[in-house]
N, C-alpha and C positions, 0 to 999 in steps of 0.2 A: 504494500500500500504506500509506504513512504520510502524514499530513496535513502536508506540508512546503510552505511558500510560496516558499522561496528555491531558485533553480535549482542553485546549487552544492550545497546540502544534498540535493536530489533526486538529483543526479548521484552524490554520494558514497554515498547509500543504495542506489542501483542497482548501484554497484560492489560494495557489501557483499553484496547478494543474488547477484550473479554469482560472487563469491568463494566463498560457501557452496555454491552449486550445483556449481561446478567442483571444489571439495574433495570433495564426495560422489562425483562421477564419478571423480576421480583416485584416491580410496580404493578404489573397486571395480576400476579398471583396474590400478593398481600393486599392489593386494592379491592379485591373481591371478598367482601365480608358477608357472613351469614347472620341474618337477623333471627334470633331464636323464636321458637313458637310459643304462643300463649295458649290459654284454654280455648280461645275463639278463633285463632288463626293458625296457619301452618308456617313452618319456617321457610324463609326465602333468602336468596342471595341478592346482593346489590353491589354496585361498584362505587367505592369511596374515592373520589378524585384527589382529595387532599393527601391521603396515604400514598397513592400512586405518584403524585407530583413530588412528594418528599423523596421517594426512591429515585425518580428520574432526575431530579435536580442534584441529588447527592452523586448519582452516577456520572452526570455531566461534569461536575466539579472534579471528581476523582479522575475522570478521563483527561481533562485539561491539565491537571497537575502532573499526572504520570507522563503524558505526552510531552509536556514542557520539560520534564526531567530527562526524558529520552533524548530530546534535542540538545539539551545541555551536555549530556554525555557524548553525543555525536560530535558536537562542535569541539569539545575538549579533545576528543580522539583526533579530529582533523588538525587541530593546532599542534598536537603532539607529533603527528606524522610529518607536518610541515617543518617543525623544528628539527626533527631527526634528519630530514633530507637536506636541510641547510647546513648541518654539522658535518656532513660527509663531503 
């Protein structure tokens, strides 16, 4: 997905993608809540958007932080490679 040369940066960016996809799934799963039955009604499921949005926003923030960290690692790797080539 991203043009990263460093294996550590690729691994961190893959973790970031996994985080955002799992946050989407968790938002749907945990956002679906069951309303318990009473004596006059049966139990039913409903979707609570506030719970889902909490998971989705947390996933987006984690994605941005991890991806930013992956790019920092990548840039440090490129700087290191450039300095190594200048020394020779």
